N, CA, C and O atoms as a Tinker XYZ file with bonds, in Angstrom:
   312  protein
     1  N    -26.220000  -53.326000  112.474000    73     2
     2  CA   -27.126000  -54.397000  112.131000    64     1     3
     3  C    -28.236000  -54.465000  113.174000    63     2     4     5
     4  O    -28.034000  -55.003000  114.263000    81     3
     5  N    -29.370000  -53.938000  112.856000    73     3     6
     6  CA   -30.526000  -54.057000  113.743000    64     5     7
     7  C    -31.062000  -55.481000  113.624000    63     6     8     9
     8  O    -30.999000  -56.096000  112.560000    81     7
     9  N    -31.580000  -55.983000  114.711000    73     7    10
    10  CA   -32.016000  -57.376000  114.751000    64     9    11
    11  C    -33.540000  -57.454000  114.728000    63    10    12    13
    12  O    -34.208000  -56.586000  115.291000    81    11
    13  N    -34.093000  -58.465000  114.094000    73    11    14
    14  CA   -35.542000  -58.601000  113.938000    64    13    15
    15  C    -36.133000  -59.761000  114.738000    63    14    16    17
    16  O    -37.354000  -59.889000  114.823000    81    15
    17  N    -35.275000  -60.615000  115.331000    73    15    18
    18  CA   -35.773000  -61.748000  116.105000    64    17    19
    19  C    -35.120000  -61.752000  117.483000    63    18    20    21
    20  O    -33.899000  -61.652000  117.601000    81    19
    21  N    -35.936000  -61.866000  118.511000    73    19    22
    22  CA   -35.440000  -61.825000  119.884000    64    21    23
    23  C    -34.435000  -62.946000  120.153000    63    22    24    25
    24  O    -33.433000  -62.726000  120.834000    81    23
    25  N    -34.690000  -64.135000  119.628000    73    23    26
    26  CA   -33.779000  -65.270000  119.849000    64    25    27
    27  C    -32.383000  -64.975000  119.305000    63    26    28    29
    28  O    -31.390000  -65.394000  119.899000    81    27
    29  N    -32.296000  -64.267000  118.195000    73    27    30
    30  CA   -30.995000  -63.885000  117.635000    64    29    31
    31  C    -30.262000  -62.935000  118.572000    63    30    32    33
    32  O    -29.045000  -63.034000  118.733000    81    31
    33  N    -30.983000  -62.032000  119.179000    73    31    34
    34  CA   -30.408000  -61.051000  120.098000    64    33    35
    35  C    -29.714000  -61.734000  121.275000    63    34    36    37
    36  O    -28.658000  -61.291000  121.726000    81    35
    37  N    -30.312000  -62.806000  121.761000    73    35    38
    38  CA   -29.783000  -63.495000  122.940000    64    37    39
    39  C    -28.470000  -64.224000  122.682000    63    38    40    41
    40  O    -27.850000  -64.721000  123.622000    81    39
    41  N    -28.041000  -64.295000  121.443000    73    39    42
    42  CA   -26.750000  -64.903000  121.117000    64    41    43
    43  C    -25.587000  -63.969000  121.441000    63    42    44    45
    44  O    -24.428000  -64.386000  121.423000    81    43
    45  N    -25.892000  -62.723000  121.734000    73    43    46
    46  CA   -24.876000  -61.708000  122.029000    64    45    47
    47  C    -24.862000  -61.409000  123.527000    63    46    48    49
    48  O    -25.889000  -61.556000  124.189000    81    47
    49  N    -23.726000  -60.994000  124.069000    73    47    50
    50  CA   -23.666000  -60.681000  125.501000    64    49    51
    51  C    -24.271000  -59.319000  125.852000    63    50    52    53
    52  O    -24.718000  -59.112000  126.980000    81    51
    53  N    -24.287000  -58.390000  124.890000    73    51    54
    54  CA   -24.760000  -57.028000  125.154000    64    53    55
    55  C    -25.696000  -56.559000  124.050000    63    54    56    57
    56  O    -25.700000  -57.095000  122.942000    81    55
    57  N    -26.486000  -55.548000  124.381000    73    55    58
    58  CA   -27.365000  -54.932000  123.397000    64    57    59
    59  C    -27.512000  -53.448000  123.725000    63    58    60    61
    60  O    -27.611000  -53.064000  124.891000    81    59
    61  N    -27.524000  -52.629000  122.688000    73    59    62
    62  CA   -27.878000  -51.223000  122.864000    64    61    63
    63  C    -29.327000  -51.097000  122.430000    63    62    64    65
    64  O    -29.688000  -51.445000  121.307000    81    63
    65  N    -30.152000  -50.591000  123.342000    73    63    66
    66  CA   -31.538000  -50.308000  122.997000    64    65    67
    67  C    -31.603000  -48.827000  122.656000    63    66    68    69
    68  O    -31.524000  -47.966000  123.531000    81    67
    69  N    -31.748000  -48.552000  121.372000    73    67    70
    70  CA   -31.893000  -47.169000  120.918000    64    69    71
    71  C    -33.355000  -46.793000  121.087000    63    70    72    73
    72  O    -34.236000  -47.424000  120.504000    81    71
    73  N    -33.611000  -45.773000  121.880000    73    71    74
    74  CA   -34.975000  -45.342000  122.168000    64    73    75
    75  C    -35.038000  -43.833000  122.025000    63    74    76    77
    76  O    -34.425000  -43.104000  122.804000    81    75
    77  N    -35.776000  -43.364000  121.032000    73    75    78
    78  CA   -35.827000  -41.937000  120.731000    64    77    79
    79  C    -36.535000  -41.134000  121.819000    63    78    80    81
    80  O    -36.319000  -39.926000  121.920000    81    79
    81  N    -37.367000  -41.766000  122.627000    73    79    82
    82  CA   -38.108000  -41.061000  123.672000    64    81    83
    83  C    -37.351000  -41.005000  125.000000    63    82    84    85
    84  O    -37.320000  -39.960000  125.651000    81    83
    85  N    -36.743000  -42.119000  125.403000    73    83    86
    86  CA   -36.144000  -42.183000  126.741000    64    85    87
    87  C    -34.625000  -42.225000  126.751000    63    86    88    89
    88  O    -34.019000  -42.210000  127.822000    81    87
    89  N    -34.004000  -42.278000  125.592000    73    87    90
    90  CA   -32.546000  -42.319000  125.535000    64    89    91
    91  C    -32.026000  -43.710000  125.232000    63    90    92    93
    92  O    -32.746000  -44.701000  125.356000    81    91
    93  N    -30.785000  -43.768000  124.840000    73    91    94
    94  CA   -30.147000  -45.001000  124.392000    64    93    95
    95  C    -29.399000  -45.662000  125.544000    63    94    96    97
    96  O    -28.599000  -45.022000  126.227000    81    95
    97  N    -29.669000  -46.952000  125.753000    73    95    98
    98  CA   -29.096000  -47.656000  126.897000    64    97    99
    99  C    -28.367000  -48.919000  126.461000    63    98   100   101
   100  O    -28.822000  -49.654000  125.585000    81    99
   101  N    -27.227000  -49.148000  127.097000    73    99   102
   102  CA   -26.467000  -50.379000  126.928000    64   101   103
   103  C    -26.879000  -51.341000  128.031000    63   102   104   105
   104  O    -26.880000  -50.983000  129.209000    81   103
   105  N    -27.232000  -52.571000  127.641000    73   103   106
   106  CA   -27.660000  -53.603000  128.590000    64   105   107
   107  C    -26.882000  -54.891000  128.348000    63   106   108   109
   108  O    -26.354000  -55.124000  127.261000    81   107
   109  N    -26.824000  -55.712000  129.375000    73   107   110
   110  CA   -26.469000  -57.115000  129.181000    64   109   111
   111  C    -27.739000  -57.761000  128.624000    63   110   112   113
   112  O    -28.841000  -57.348000  128.985000    81   111
   113  N    -27.610000  -58.751000  127.764000    73   111   114
   114  CA   -28.825000  -59.381000  127.237000    64   113   115
   115  C    -29.570000  -60.154000  128.324000    63   114   116   117
   116  O    -30.727000  -60.528000  128.130000    81   115
   117  N    -28.934000  -60.394000  129.445000    73   115   118
   118  CA   -29.589000  -61.059000  130.573000    64   117   119
   119  C    -30.331000  -60.080000  131.485000    63   118   120   121
   120  O    -30.927000  -60.501000  132.476000    81   119
   121  N    -30.305000  -58.790000  131.172000    73   119   122
   122  CA   -30.942000  -57.760000  131.998000    64   121   123
   123  C    -32.461000  -57.954000  132.045000    63   122   124   125
   124  O    -33.073000  -58.388000  131.069000    81   123
   125  N    -33.048000  -57.628000  133.181000    73   123   126
   126  CA   -34.498000  -57.757000  133.331000    64   125   127
   127  C    -35.273000  -56.809000  132.420000    63   126   128   129
   128  O    -36.469000  -57.006000  132.208000    81   127
   129  N    -34.621000  -55.793000  131.883000    73   127   130
   130  CA   -35.282000  -54.873000  130.955000    64   129   131
   131  C    -35.243000  -55.372000  129.509000    63   130   132   133
   132  O    -35.965000  -54.854000  128.656000    81   131
   133  N    -34.422000  -56.352000  129.236000    73   131   134
   134  CA   -34.329000  -56.914000  127.885000    64   133   135
   135  C    -35.235000  -58.144000  127.845000    63   134   136   137
   136  O    -34.824000  -59.253000  128.185000    81   135
   137  N    -36.474000  -57.916000  127.422000    73   135   138
   138  CA   -37.471000  -58.985000  127.396000    64   137   139
   139  C    -38.062000  -59.130000  125.999000    63   138   140   141
   140  O    -38.020000  -58.207000  125.186000    81   139
   141  N    -38.606000  -60.300000  125.745000    73   139   142
   142  CA   -39.271000  -60.535000  124.458000    64   141   143
   143  C    -40.441000  -59.575000  124.297000    63   142   144   145
   144  O    -40.680000  -59.069000  123.200000    81   143
   145  N    -41.164000  -59.321000  125.363000    73   143   146
   146  CA   -42.310000  -58.404000  125.301000    64   145   147
   147  C    -41.858000  -57.002000  124.876000    63   146   148   149
   148  O    -42.457000  -56.405000  123.981000    81   147
   149  N    -40.811000  -56.479000  125.509000    73   147   150
   150  CA   -40.302000  -55.148000  125.157000    64   149   151
   151  C    -39.755000  -55.128000  123.732000    63   150   152   153
   152  O    -39.980000  -54.177000  122.983000    81   151
   153  N    -39.038000  -56.180000  123.371000    73   151   154
   154  CA   -38.484000  -56.283000  122.021000    64   153   155
   155  C    -39.603000  -56.289000  120.981000    63   154   156   157
   156  O    -39.568000  -55.523000  120.018000    81   155
   157  N    -40.591000  -57.158000  121.182000    73   155   158
   158  CA   -41.703000  -57.260000  120.229000    64   157   159
   159  C    -42.437000  -55.936000  120.082000    63   158   160   161
   160  O    -42.814000  -55.555000  118.973000    81   159
   161  N    -42.641000  -55.239000  121.179000    73   159   162
   162  CA   -43.344000  -53.957000  121.125000    64   161   163
   163  C    -42.564000  -52.939000  120.301000    63   162   164   165
   164  O    -43.122000  -52.302000  119.407000    81   163
   165  N    -41.289000  -52.785000  120.597000    73   163   166
   166  CA   -40.479000  -51.772000  119.907000    64   165   167
   167  C    -40.187000  -52.156000  118.455000    63   166   168   169
   168  O    -40.324000  -51.328000  117.555000    81   167
   169  N    -39.789000  -53.393000  118.229000    73   167   170
   170  CA   -39.295000  -53.795000  116.911000    64   169   171
   171  C    -40.411000  -54.269000  115.977000    63   170   172   173
   172  O    -40.457000  -53.859000  114.817000    81   171
   173  N    -41.294000  -55.111000  116.460000    73   171   174
   174  CA   -42.294000  -55.706000  115.581000    64   173   175
   175  C    -43.599000  -54.915000  115.537000    63   174   176   177
   176  O    -44.052000  -54.532000  114.459000    81   175
   177  N    -44.201000  -54.669000  116.684000    73   175   178
   178  CA   -45.503000  -53.993000  116.720000    64   177   179
   179  C    -45.392000  -52.537000  116.284000    63   178   180   181
   180  O    -46.184000  -52.067000  115.467000    81   179
   181  N    -44.406000  -51.823000  116.830000    73   179   182
   182  CA   -44.245000  -50.405000  116.486000    64   181   183
   183  C    -43.312000  -50.182000  115.297000    63   182   184   185
   184  O    -43.016000  -49.039000  114.948000    81   183
   185  N    -42.856000  -51.245000  114.686000    73   183   186
   186  CA   -42.033000  -51.197000  113.471000    64   185   187
   187  C    -40.839000  -50.248000  113.597000    63   186   188   189
   188  O    -40.503000  -49.528000  112.656000    81   187
   189  N    -40.204000  -50.258000  114.770000    73   187   190
   190  CA   -38.992000  -49.466000  115.039000    64   189   191
   191  C    -39.196000  -47.957000  114.890000    63   190   192   193
   192  O    -38.235000  -47.226000  114.653000    81   191
   193  N    -40.423000  -47.490000  115.023000    73   191   194
   194  CA   -40.688000  -46.047000  114.905000    64   193   195
   195  C    -40.063000  -45.258000  116.047000    63   194   196   197
   196  O    -39.711000  -44.090000  115.882000    81   195
   197  N    -39.925000  -45.904000  117.216000    73   195   198
   198  CA   -39.375000  -45.215000  118.383000    64   197   199
   199  C    -37.979000  -45.709000  118.746000    63   198   200   201
   200  O    -37.424000  -45.281000  119.758000    81   199
   201  N    -37.403000  -46.594000  117.948000    73   199   202
   202  CA   -36.069000  -47.095000  118.246000    64   201   203
   203  C    -35.875000  -48.523000  117.774000    63   202   204   205
   204  O    -36.718000  -49.093000  117.081000    81   203
   205  N    -34.740000  -49.087000  118.169000    73   203   206
   206  CA   -34.391000  -50.438000  117.725000    64   205   207
   207  C    -33.352000  -51.036000  118.664000    63   206   208   209
   208  O    -32.827000  -50.350000  119.541000    81   207
   209  N    -33.062000  -52.316000  118.476000    73   207   210
   210  CA   -32.086000  -53.054000  119.278000    64   209   211
   211  C    -30.851000  -53.323000  118.424000    63   210   212   213
   212  O    -30.955000  -53.805000  117.296000    81   211
   213  N    -29.683000  -53.003000  118.977000    73   211   214
   214  CA   -28.411000  -53.235000  118.279000    64   213   215
   215  C    -27.572000  -54.215000  119.101000    63   214   216   217
   216  O    -27.108000  -53.851000  120.182000    81   215
   217  N    -27.362000  -55.446000  118.627000    73   215   218
   218  CA   -26.565000  -56.410000  119.384000    64   217   219
   219  C    -25.094000  -56.009000  119.398000    63   218   220   221
   220  O    -24.585000  -55.435000  118.436000    81   219
   221  N    -24.422000  -56.320000  120.501000    73   219   222
   222  CA   -23.019000  -55.956000  120.683000    64   221   223
   223  C    -22.252000  -57.189000  121.167000    63   222   224   225
   224  O    -22.658000  -57.848000  122.124000    81   223
   225  N    -21.159000  -57.486000  120.505000    73   223   226
   226  CA   -20.323000  -58.627000  120.892000    64   225   227
   227  C    -19.351000  -58.248000  122.013000    63   226   228   229
   228  O    -19.207000  -58.989000  122.985000    81   227
   229  N    -18.687000  -57.099000  121.881000    73   227   230
   230  CA   -17.745000  -56.635000  122.904000    64   229   231
   231  C    -18.018000  -55.163000  123.209000    63   230   232   233
   232  O    -18.477000  -54.420000  122.342000    81   231
   233  N    -17.739000  -54.753000  124.425000    73   231   234
   234  CA   -18.053000  -53.388000  124.858000    64   233   235
   235  C    -17.346000  -52.325000  124.031000    63   234   236   237
   236  O    -17.867000  -51.221000  123.871000    81   235
   237  N    -16.168000  -52.640000  123.505000    73   235   238
   238  CA   -15.421000  -51.668000  122.700000    64   237   239
   239  C    -16.154000  -51.274000  121.418000    63   238   240   241
   240  O    -15.813000  -50.269000  120.795000    81   239
   241  N    -17.152000  -52.051000  121.023000    73   239   242
   242  CA   -17.936000  -51.729000  119.828000    64   241   243
   243  C    -18.857000  -50.532000  120.048000    63   242   244   245
   244  O    -19.334000  -49.932000  119.085000    81   243
   245  N    -19.109000  -50.186000  121.297000    73   243   246
   246  CA   -20.014000  -49.076000  121.600000    64   245   247
   247  C    -19.218000  -47.777000  121.539000    63   246   248   249
   248  O    -18.430000  -47.474000  122.435000    81   247
   249  N    -19.433000  -47.021000  120.477000    73   247   250
   250  CA   -18.712000  -45.759000  120.294000    64   249   251
   251  C    -19.652000  -44.558000  120.278000    63   250   252   253
   252  O    -19.191000  -43.416000  120.250000    81   251
   253  N    -20.939000  -44.795000  120.295000    73   251   254
   254  CA   -21.934000  -43.725000  120.267000    64   253   255
   255  C    -21.967000  -43.027000  121.626000    63   254   256   257
   256  O    -22.283000  -43.668000  122.629000    81   255
   257  N    -21.651000  -41.735000  121.686000    73   255   258
   258  CA   -21.616000  -41.027000  122.969000    64   257   259
   259  C    -22.988000  -40.830000  123.611000    63   258   260   261
   260  O    -23.068000  -40.442000  124.777000    81   259
   261  N    -24.065000  -41.091000  122.872000    73   259   262
   262  CA   -25.406000  -40.938000  123.450000    64   261   263
   263  C    -25.844000  -42.169000  124.231000    63   262   264   265
   264  O    -26.880000  -42.144000  124.896000    81   263
   265  N    -25.068000  -43.242000  124.159000    73   263   266
   266  CA   -25.415000  -44.497000  124.835000    64   265   267
   267  C    -24.893000  -44.467000  126.268000    63   266   268   269
   268  O    -23.714000  -44.207000  126.508000    81   267
   269  N    -25.794000  -44.737000  127.218000    73   267   270
   270  CA   -25.408000  -44.799000  128.632000    64   269   271
   271  C    -25.672000  -46.213000  129.156000    63   270   272   273
   272  O    -26.601000  -46.878000  128.697000    81   271
   273  N    -24.865000  -46.675000  130.112000    73   271   274
   274  CA   -25.070000  -48.024000  130.643000    64   273   275
   275  C    -26.306000  -48.098000  131.538000    63   274   276   277
   276  O    -26.631000  -47.149000  132.251000    81   275
   277  N    -26.970000  -49.218000  131.488000    73   275   278
   278  CA   -28.123000  -49.487000  132.350000    64   277   279
   279  C    -27.663000  -49.484000  133.806000    63   278   280   281
   280  O    -26.620000  -50.049000  134.135000    81   279
   281  N    -28.433000  -48.856000  134.658000    73   279   282
   282  CA   -28.085000  -48.799000  136.081000    64   281   283
   283  C    -28.454000  -50.083000  136.816000    63   282   284   285
   284  O    -28.026000  -50.292000  137.951000    81   283
   285  N    -29.237000  -50.935000  136.183000    73   283   286
   286  CA   -29.651000  -52.191000  136.809000    64   285   287
   287  C    -28.625000  -53.303000  136.549000    63   286   288   289
   288  O    -28.130000  -53.923000  137.490000    81   287
   289  N    -28.309000  -53.551000  135.281000    73   287   290
   290  CA   -27.406000  -54.668000  134.958000    64   289   291
   291  C    -25.934000  -54.267000  134.885000    63   290   292   293
   292  O    -25.062000  -55.136000  134.839000    81   291
   293  N    -25.645000  -52.970000  134.874000    73   291   294
   294  CA   -24.273000  -52.442000  134.903000    64   293   295
   295  C    -23.351000  -53.146000  133.898000    63   294   296   297
   296  O    -22.386000  -53.798000  134.297000    81   295
   297  N    -23.641000  -53.018000  132.605000    73   295   298
   298  CA   -22.857000  -53.742000  131.602000    64   297   299
   299  C    -21.434000  -53.244000  131.417000    63   298   300   301
   300  O    -20.623000  -53.924000  130.789000    81   299
   301  N    -21.118000  -52.079000  131.947000    73   299   302
   302  CA   -19.772000  -51.533000  131.767000    64   301   303
   303  C    -18.792000  -52.033000  132.819000    63   302   304   305
   304  O    -17.620000  -51.658000  132.801000    81   303
   305  N    -19.264000  -52.882000  133.740000    73   303   306
   306  CA   -18.372000  -53.474000  134.742000    64   305   307
   307  C    -18.070000  -54.904000  134.325000    63   306   308   309
   308  O    -18.958000  -55.618000  133.858000    81   307
   309  N    -16.857000  -55.315000  134.484000    73   307   310
   310  CA   -16.470000  -56.665000  134.025000    64   309   311
   311  C    -16.120000  -57.554000  135.166000    63   310   312
   312  O    -15.774000  -58.717000  134.959000    81   311
């Protein structure tokens, strides 16, 4: 379920940012890289041509081997 509104995304503890250019990253939604500006650019302005945001409720939901954890917010540590 790709999300279309930034406020909806913030209801989840984690998000995978799928990015076809730089790689797929798992973040905490509180991460400094998860911003409304970045979301709007990727999802709304660029119409998801370069990727999308996938909200995650629990870490076990991440099964895609191409997804790596963000080195800033370290979402894989509990």
